[in-house]
N, C-alpha and C positions, 0 to 999 in steps of 0.2 A: 531293677533299675539302676542307672549310672548317672553321672554328671559329666559332662564336656563343656570345656571352655576353649573357644578358638578366637583369635584375632589377627589381623593382618596390618602390618605397617609398611604401606606402599612406598613412603619416601625413602625408608631404610632397605626396602625389598626383602623382608623376612616376614614369615608368619609363624605363629605359634598355636600348638593344639596340645590339649592335656586332658587326662582322664583319671578318675580314681581306679582303686584296685580292689574294691569290697564286692563280696557276693553275698547276698543274704536270701533267706527264706523265712518269710514272716518276721518274726523279732529275732531270729538266729543269724549270727554272722557265721558263713560257710567258710569264706576265705577273705583275706585282706591283702593279697598280692597277686590278683589276677591281672594278666596283661590285656588291656583292652583298646590299646593302641596297637594298629599294625603298620609298620614300616613298608609300604608298597614299592617304591624306589628310593634312590638316594635323595630325591627331591619332593616326595608325596607321602603323606601319612593319613591314615583313615581311623575314625572313631565311629562305633555305632552303640546307641543306647536301645533299650527296649527288653523284648524277651530275649534273654542271654544265649540260649542255645541257636536261635535264629540270627542273632546278632554275629555270633562266631561264623555261622554258615555263610553269611554274606560277606563276611571279611576274608574268608578263605577262597571263596569263589572269586573275588576280585583279585586277589593277591596272585593268583596263578595266570591270570590273564593279561597283566601289565608289566612293563618293563621300561628302561631309560628311553626308549625310543617312542613310548605311547604319549600322544599329545593330551593335553589337559581335555581338549574337546572329546577325544575317544575315551579318556578315563571317565569322563561324566555320563557318557553313554554306556559304558561297561557298568558302572555302579548303578545306573538306572535299570537296566535290564535284570541285572541280578537281584535288585531291591524287589521288582515286580515278581520275580520267580519265588523268592523266598516269601514275601508277603502272601502270594496265593497258597503256599504250603501251609503257612501258619493260619490262614482261614479254613482251609480245609481240615486241619487238626483241632481247630476251636471255631467251629462255625457260628456259635452264639457268643463271641467274645465282645461285640459291641453292645450287647445287652448286659453281661455280666462285669465287663470292665469298660464303662463308658468313658470316652476320651483316651483311651490307651491306644498307642500305636506300637506295633511289634518292632518296628525300625525307625530310628531317627538317627540320620547319618551326616557326618560333616567330614570333609576331606581339607586338609591344609596343604599348600603345595609352593613351590618355587618354579616358574616357567622359564626354562632356559631359552627358549625360542624367542621370548619378548622381554627377558630380564625384568619380569614382574613377579610379585607374589601374590597370593590370593587365598580364597576358601571356596569350597563348593558344599551347598547344603540339599538335602534331599529329604522329602516328606511325603508320606503316603496320601496326605490330602489332595496333592494335585499330580498323583501318579508318578512320584519321585522324579519330577522334572529337576534337572540339575541347575542350581541357582548359583552362578558364578560371579564373585565379587573380587574385584581387584582394587577397591576403594579401602579406606580405613574403616574397619567393620569388627564388630565384637558378635561372636555367635556363642550362646549358651543353650544347651540342650540336656534335658533329663531332668533329675531331681530337684525342686525348688528353684528352676531355672529363672523365674521372674525376680524372685527375691535376690538370688546371687547376681544376677545382671545389675539389678539397681545397686547392691553393695560394690560390685566391681567398679562401676562407672563413678561412684562417689568417692572410692578409696585408691582409683588407678595413679600410679606414679609412672609416667613414661620413662623415666630413667632407671626404674626397676621393674621392668615387665614382667620377667619370671617371678620375682617374690609377689607382685601383685596378683598373679594367678595362684601361687600356692596359699596366699593369705585368704583368698576367696573359697578356696577349697576348705580350708580350716573353718571359716564361717559356715559354709554349707554343711559341714559335718556336725556342727554345734546345733544346726536347725533339724537335721533328719539323720538318723543312725544307719541309713541305707548308703550315705556317702562317707568314704574314708579309707583307710588302709594306705597303700603306697601310691602316692600320686605321681604319674609319670607325665613328662613334658617334653615334646619335641619342638625345637626352634629349626625351622626349615628356611635355607638361603642358598645362594649360590654355591656356597662350599658344602652344602649337603645337610644332613640332619645331625644336629647336637641333641643329646638326650640327658635329661636332668630327672632326679627323682627326691621326693620328699616324703617321709613316713609320718603319717598322722596317727598319734596314738590314742586319739580320742575315741 
């Protein structure tokens, strides 16, 4: 599993999306520098949490289908269709996963973007529970998906400094790492605005 934090600032017209770099197997840390964020275009980035192999497949499928001319509505449909296909393959590979891993979803996906057509920023969210319908929000919103997401969301909201948005995200990942060893490694963050994507990284040695 992984952790994703995404937020949108509609007044300043930028969105932020961040993910950790840790890959684990049981109690063992396999990698701390895995790139889980994928830059789809100069104005859109995707993160997928869940069964890592299938998350990789989803992001690769979407990446080859989009470009700077792809509208946000088209992007949402592309991610939805790819998610359905990948989820079906996961269920074929693990037909009893609902019994063995109750509450587990192979894919939990968030896209952060800046829409040049409307001069707005926002996020898209996709979940297996409703057929991966794209939930588009251009309001002020916080999305947290993955390991310890409820505790991390509460922590972020109580410690958020609007003047230090990036630092607030990194501190929340540090908190998540203290709760669960599955979160950590290199934290990568994308700030997405009219000017494109700016990338920041922070190394969690915990």
